[in-house]
C-alpha positions as CSV (number, residue, x, y, z in Angstrom):
1,M,-0.3,0.2,0.0
2,P,1.7,3.2,-0.9
3,A,2.3,5.9,2.3
4,A,0.3,8.6,2.6
5,A,1.3,12.1,1.8
6,P,3.1,14.1,4.4
7,T,0.7,15.9,6.3
8,T,0.8,18.9,8.7
9,R,-1.5,20.2,11.2
10,E,-3.6,23.8,10.5
11,H,-6.7,25.1,12.0
12,G,-7.4,21.9,13.6
13,G,-7.1,19.6,10.8
14,D,-4.8,17.5,8.9
15,R,-3.9,19.1,4.9
16,P,-1.3,17.9,2.8
17,T,2.0,19.5,2.2
18,A,3.5,20.6,-1.0
19,D,6.1,18.1,-3.1
20,P,9.0,18.3,-0.6
21,A,11.8,18.4,-4.0
22,R,9.4,21.3,-5.1
23,R,10.0,23.8,-2.5
24,P,13.8,24.9,-2.7
25,L,12.4,25.5,-6.7
26,R,9.7,27.5,-5.7
27,A,11.5,29.4,-2.8
28,H,14.1,30.2,-5.2
29,L,12.0,32.1,-7.1
30,R,10.0,33.7,-4.6
31,A,13.4,35.3,-3.1
32,G,13.8,36.1,-6.5
33,G,11.0,37.9,-7.7
34,P,12.1,41.0,-6.0
35,A,15.2,41.5,-8.4
36,L,13.5,40.4,-11.2
37,L,11.4,43.0,-10.6
38,A,13.8,45.4,-10.1
39,V,15.5,44.9,-13.1
40,A,12.4,44.5,-15.3
41,L,12.2,48.0,-14.0
42,F,15.7,49.0,-15.1
43,L,15.2,47.6,-18.5
44,C,11.7,49.6,-18.9
45,V,13.6,53.0,-17.5
46,R,16.4,52.1,-20.3
47,V,13.8,51.1,-23.0
48,F,11.8,54.8,-22.5
49,S,15.1,56.7,-22.1
50,L,16.2,54.8,-25.8
51,A,12.8,55.9,-27.2
52,A,13.6,59.6,-25.9
53,L,16.8,59.5,-27.6
54,A,15.4,58.1,-31.1
55,V,12.3,60.7,-30.8
56,R,15.3,63.2,-30.6
57,A,17.7,62.1,-32.8
58,A,15.3,62.1,-35.4
59,A,14.5,65.2,-34.5
60,T,17.9,66.4,-35.2
61,D,18.8,64.3,-38.2
62,K,21.3,62.4,-36.2
63,S,21.6,58.5,-35.5
64,P,20.9,56.8,-32.0
65,R,23.0,54.4,-33.1
66,V,25.9,56.3,-33.9
67,L,25.0,58.5,-30.9
68,L,25.5,55.6,-28.7
69,S,28.5,53.9,-29.9
70,E,30.4,55.6,-32.4
71,R,31.3,58.8,-30.7
72,W,33.6,59.8,-28.0
73,D,35.5,57.1,-25.7
74,S,33.4,54.2,-27.6
75,L,35.7,54.6,-30.8
76,W,38.5,55.2,-28.3
77,Y,38.1,51.1,-27.0
78,A,36.9,49.7,-30.5
79,R,40.6,51.2,-31.6
80,V,41.6,49.2,-29.0
81,A,39.4,46.2,-30.0
82,E,40.6,46.4,-33.1
83,H,43.9,47.3,-33.3
84,G,45.4,47.2,-29.7
85,Y,47.4,49.5,-27.9
86,A,49.1,50.8,-31.2
87,F,46.8,53.8,-31.6
88,T,47.5,57.6,-31.2
89,V,46.2,60.7,-32.1
90,N,47.9,64.0,-32.5
91,A,45.7,66.9,-31.0
92,P,45.6,70.2,-32.5
93,D,47.4,72.2,-29.6
94,G,50.5,69.5,-30.0
95,R,49.1,66.7,-27.4
96,S,49.9,63.4,-28.2
97,L,46.7,61.3,-27.2
98,S,47.9,57.1,-26.7
99,S,45.0,54.9,-26.2
100,M,46.6,53.4,-23.6
101,A,44.7,55.2,-21.3
102,F,42.5,53.1,-21.4
103,F,41.7,49.8,-19.7
104,P,41.3,46.4,-21.6
105,L,39.0,44.6,-20.6
106,L,35.9,46.5,-22.5
107,P,37.9,46.0,-25.8
108,W,38.8,42.0,-24.7
109,L,35.3,41.6,-24.4
110,E,34.1,43.8,-27.2
111,R,36.9,41.6,-29.5
112,G,35.3,38.7,-28.2
113,T,31.5,39.7,-28.8
114,R,32.4,39.8,-32.1
115,T,34.2,36.6,-32.8
116,V,31.2,34.8,-30.8
117,T,28.7,36.6,-32.5
118,G,29.8,38.3,-35.9
119,L,29.0,41.8,-34.8
120,S,30.9,44.8,-35.8
121,L,32.9,46.3,-32.7
122,P,30.6,48.9,-32.0
123,A,27.6,46.8,-32.2
124,A,29.3,44.1,-29.9
125,G,30.3,47.3,-28.0
126,L,26.2,48.0,-27.1
127,L,25.8,44.3,-26.4
128,V,28.3,44.4,-23.8
129,G,27.2,47.1,-22.6
130,A,23.1,46.3,-22.2
131,L,24.1,42.9,-20.5
132,S,26.2,44.9,-18.1
133,S,23.9,47.6,-17.4
134,A,21.2,45.1,-16.7
135,L,24.2,42.4,-14.5
136,A,24.6,46.3,-12.8
137,A,21.0,46.4,-11.8
138,W,21.0,43.0,-10.5
139,A,23.7,43.4,-8.4
140,V,22.6,46.8,-7.2
141,F,19.4,45.2,-6.0
142,L,21.1,42.4,-4.0
143,V,24.3,45.2,-2.3
144,V,21.1,47.5,-1.2
145,R,19.0,44.4,-0.2
146,H,21.5,42.9,2.1
147,S,20.5,46.1,4.6
148,Y,17.8,47.4,3.7
149,G,15.2,45.2,2.5
150,D,13.5,44.5,-1.3
151,R,11.8,47.5,-1.4
152,A,14.7,49.8,-0.7
153,G,16.6,47.8,-3.3
154,V,14.2,48.1,-6.0
155,V,13.8,51.8,-5.3
156,C,17.7,52.2,-5.6
157,V,17.7,50.3,-9.0
158,V,15.4,52.6,-10.0
159,L,16.7,55.7,-9.0
160,W,20.4,54.8,-10.7
161,A,18.9,54.2,-13.7
162,A,17.1,57.2,-13.8
163,V,19.7,59.7,-13.0
164,P,20.4,62.3,-15.0
165,V,23.2,60.6,-17.2
166,G,21.6,57.5,-17.3
167,I,21.9,57.3,-20.8
168,V,25.3,56.4,-20.6
169,Q,24.6,53.1,-19.1
170,S,23.1,52.3,-22.9
171,M,26.2,53.2,-24.4
172,A,29.5,51.7,-25.6
173,Y,31.4,52.8,-22.4
174,S,32.7,51.2,-19.6
175,E,30.5,52.6,-16.7
176,A,28.2,50.1,-16.7
177,L,30.3,47.2,-17.2
178,F,32.3,48.8,-14.2
179,T,29.2,49.3,-11.7
180,A,28.3,45.5,-12.7
181,L,31.8,43.9,-11.6
182,A,32.0,46.5,-8.7
183,A,28.8,46.0,-7.3
184,C,29.1,41.8,-7.4
185,G,32.6,42.5,-5.4
186,L,31.2,44.8,-2.6
187,L,28.1,42.1,-2.5
188,C,30.6,39.6,-2.3
189,A,32.6,41.5,0.3
190,L,29.3,41.9,2.2
191,R,28.7,38.2,2.3
192,E,32.5,37.4,3.6
193,R,33.2,35.6,-0.4
194,W,37.0,36.8,-0.1
195,M,37.7,35.0,-2.8
196,T,35.2,36.0,-5.3
197,A,35.4,39.3,-4.6
198,G,39.3,39.8,-5.1
199,I,38.9,38.4,-8.8
200,L,35.9,40.7,-8.9
201,A,37.7,43.8,-8.0
202,S,41.2,42.5,-9.9
203,L,38.8,42.9,-13.0
204,A,37.1,45.8,-12.1
205,G,40.6,47.3,-11.8
206,L,41.2,46.2,-15.6
207,T,38.0,47.6,-16.4
208,R,38.9,51.4,-15.2
209,P,41.4,52.9,-12.9
210,V,38.7,53.8,-10.0
211,G,38.9,50.0,-9.5
212,L,41.3,50.3,-6.8
213,A,38.3,51.3,-4.9
214,V,36.7,48.3,-5.0
215,T,39.5,46.6,-3.3
216,A,39.7,49.2,-0.8
217,A,36.5,48.8,0.4
218,L,37.3,44.9,0.6
219,F,40.2,45.4,2.4
220,L,38.2,47.3,4.7
221,A,36.0,44.5,5.1
222,V,37.9,41.6,5.7
223,W,39.4,44.3,8.7
224,L,36.3,44.8,10.1
225,H,35.4,41.0,9.8
226,H,38.3,40.0,11.8
227,R,38.7,43.4,13.9
228,A,35.3,41.3,15.4
229,G,37.1,37.9,15.8
230,A,35.3,36.4,13.3
231,G,36.1,33.2,11.0
232,G,38.7,30.6,11.6
233,S,42.4,30.2,9.9
234,R,41.2,29.0,6.9
235,D,38.6,32.0,6.6
236,R,41.6,33.6,7.4
237,I,43.8,32.2,4.5
238,R,41.0,33.2,2.0
239,A,40.7,36.9,3.1
240,V,44.3,37.4,2.4
241,L,44.3,35.8,-0.8
242,G,41.1,37.5,-2.0
243,C,43.3,40.6,-0.8
244,L,46.2,40.0,-2.9
245,V,44.5,39.3,-6.1
246,A,42.4,42.4,-5.3
247,P,44.5,45.0,-6.7
248,V,46.3,42.8,-9.6
249,G,43.9,43.9,-12.7
250,A,44.8,47.8,-12.5
251,V,48.5,47.4,-11.1
252,A,49.4,45.0,-14.1
253,Y,47.6,47.2,-16.4
254,I,49.9,50.3,-15.2
255,L,52.9,48.6,-14.5
256,W,52.7,47.4,-18.3
257,V,51.7,50.8,-19.4
258,G,55.3,52.2,-17.6
259,A,57.0,49.3,-19.4
260,R,56.0,50.3,-22.7
261,R,56.4,54.4,-21.9
262,G,59.8,53.4,-20.2
263,R,58.7,55.0,-16.7
264,L,57.2,52.9,-13.5
265,L,54.6,55.5,-13.5
266,G,54.1,56.2,-17.3
267,Y,50.6,55.5,-17.1
268,L,50.7,59.1,-15.2
269,D,52.2,60.7,-18.0
270,V,49.4,59.2,-20.8
271,Q,47.2,60.7,-18.0
272,D,48.8,63.9,-17.8
273,E,48.6,64.1,-21.9
274,W,45.0,63.6,-21.7
275,G,44.8,66.6,-19.2
276,N,42.9,64.3,-16.8
277,G,45.5,64.5,-13.8
278,F,44.3,65.0,-9.9
279,D,44.5,68.3,-8.1
280,G,41.7,67.5,-5.6
281,G,39.1,69.5,-7.7
282,W,40.7,73.4,-7.5
283,A,41.0,73.5,-11.6
284,F,36.9,72.4,-11.3
285,A,36.3,74.9,-9.0
286,R,37.7,77.2,-10.9
287,F,36.0,76.1,-14.3
288,L,33.0,76.9,-12.1
289,T,33.6,80.2,-10.8
290,G,34.9,82.1,-13.8
291,G,38.5,81.6,-12.9
292,S,38.1,83.6,-9.4
293,A,40.3,81.8,-7.0
294,A,38.1,83.4,-4.1
295,L,34.9,82.2,-5.0
296,A,36.9,78.5,-6.2
297,V,37.7,78.2,-2.6
298,L,33.9,78.6,-1.4
299,A,33.0,76.0,-4.6
300,L,35.4,73.5,-3.7
301,L,33.8,73.5,-0.4
302,G,30.9,73.3,-1.0
303,M,31.4,70.4,-3.5
304,L,33.3,68.6,-0.4
305,L,30.2,69.2,1.9
306,L,27.8,67.8,-1.4
307,A,30.0,64.9,-1.4
308,Y,29.9,64.4,2.5
309,W,26.0,64.8,2.8
310,P,25.3,61.3,1.2
311,H,28.1,59.6,3.1
312,H,27.2,61.1,6.5
313,I,23.6,60.0,5.8
314,G,24.7,57.0,4.5
315,A,26.4,56.2,8.2
316,K,23.2,57.4,10.4
317,Q,21.5,54.6,8.2
318,H,24.2,51.9,9.3
319,Q,25.4,51.6,5.5
320,P,28.0,49.3,5.3
321,P,31.5,51.0,5.7
322,P,33.1,49.0,3.0
323,L,30.1,51.0,0.8
324,I,30.6,54.1,2.0
325,A,34.5,53.5,1.4
326,Y,33.9,52.8,-2.3
327,S,31.3,55.5,-3.3
328,A,33.8,58.4,-1.4
329,L,36.6,57.0,-3.4
330,V,34.8,56.9,-6.5
331,T,33.3,60.5,-5.7
332,L,36.9,61.7,-4.6
333,L,38.7,60.6,-7.9
334,A,35.6,61.8,-10.3
335,V,34.9,65.0,-8.7
336,G,39.0,65.3,-7.9
337,A,39.9,65.2,-11.8
338,S,41.7,67.8,-12.9
339,G,40.1,68.0,-17.1
340,Y,37.2,66.9,-18.5
341,F,34.6,68.5,-16.4
342,G,31.6,67.5,-18.7
343,S,32.6,64.1,-17.7
344,K,32.1,64.4,-13.9
345,P,28.5,63.3,-14.1
346,R,29.3,60.3,-15.8
347,L,32.3,59.1,-13.6
348,L,30.1,59.6,-11.0
349,L,27.5,56.6,-12.1
350,P,29.4,54.0,-10.4
351,A,28.9,55.3,-7.3
352,F,25.6,54.1,-6.6
353,P,26.0,54.2,-2.7
354,L,25.5,58.0,-3.0
355,L,21.6,56.9,-3.8
356,I,20.9,54.5,-0.8
357,P,20.0,56.9,1.6
358,L,17.3,58.4,-0.7
359,A,16.2,55.2,-1.9
360,V,15.8,54.5,2.0
361,L,13.6,57.2,2.5
362,L,11.2,56.7,-0.8
363,A,11.0,53.6,0.2
364,R,9.4,54.3,4.0
365,R,6.9,56.4,1.8
366,R,3.5,55.5,0.4
367,P,3.8,53.6,-2.8
368,A,1.8,56.5,-4.6
369,L,4.5,58.9,-3.6
370,T,7.2,56.8,-4.4
371,W,6.6,56.2,-7.6
372,S,5.1,59.6,-8.4
373,A,8.7,60.5,-7.6
374,L,10.4,57.7,-9.7
375,T,8.4,58.6,-12.8
376,T,9.0,61.9,-12.8
377,L,12.7,61.4,-12.5
378,T,12.6,58.7,-15.0
379,V,10.3,61.1,-17.5
380,A,13.1,63.6,-16.5
381,S,16.6,61.4,-17.2
382,A,15.0,60.8,-20.4
383,V,14.2,63.8,-22.1
384,Y,18.0,65.5,-20.1
385,G,19.5,62.4,-21.6
386,A,18.4,62.8,-25.2
387,Y,19.3,66.5,-25.6
388,W,22.5,65.5,-23.9
389,L,23.6,63.1,-26.2
390,T,22.0,65.1,-29.2
391,G,24.1,68.0,-28.5
392,S,27.4,68.1,-26.0
393,G,27.4,64.7,-25.1
394,P,29.7,62.8,-22.4
395,P,33.5,63.4,-24.0
């Protein structure tokens, strides 16, 4: 005689339970529902932004495809993918602009995608960017959910999609790829998966020099973990190995450029030739104030306070210190760069923890207010992005 189905007592009666073999799948799907919602909403924002760009491009007789994948940095990444690092442009002012200013992971992926799919390099760049931005949205959700729950995670993803320069997430640029690797690395650090976090930090360092911010966040997470006396000897070994691997990507590329240039820190020479050194934001402050030194001091103080505020609120909301350290370093390097002032908004794009305080605030409001605010921001971002990209655009 077959065995009876297992039962459980509920409300005074017996009720057959579900097949135990199916419970993990259903539980997994339920747990993944908010993540899928976050990614779906992110894609909706991106599609809406692209539609706005298409309308604006048609009105200005421009090609959305060219705007997204064949101008500015996207051209340089395609050149690296096609020709390696043997490409240099002589600027009208006498500067020699080298392709070595651009880190190699995105060009490698573009070339690999072209080989596998047969797409052109610009189309391959768009595909890599689209997949990277979706992965970034998923990882940002998981990072925020780790500390603040599902709703704050969903709201933060939509906020990140709807920042004024969010259209860059749909371009053949490295910001989406870097954010995906950085957010995944930060998530692994928060979950104490040290080796995986180190590998992801290393890959982030092969994408942009600011990848070292992910390494710094991992170092801090490991230090706080072991200062609390957590973990055994095997955990400490994994943590040390993760920390050793984390800076390898960025350091290896910088040393390679140095070897090509015949100087240990030759990469800094490359950046200087591009007019992109680091001065703590002084040149940017003078640019904002028309060259006035006195007003520049006030502008610099204002920028510092503006950058400090979300980190202060994040600390009050018990944001994990590694996230604060990561976003603080990304913000410092973006604002403190001495050149390419128009690029600063997109350079801040990977600093998604800056949005967490607002995401937590909106997540605690009534749904009608929350979604009205997010819808308004989405429309504003789409319109701004369309006009920005058909105008001056991101240099």
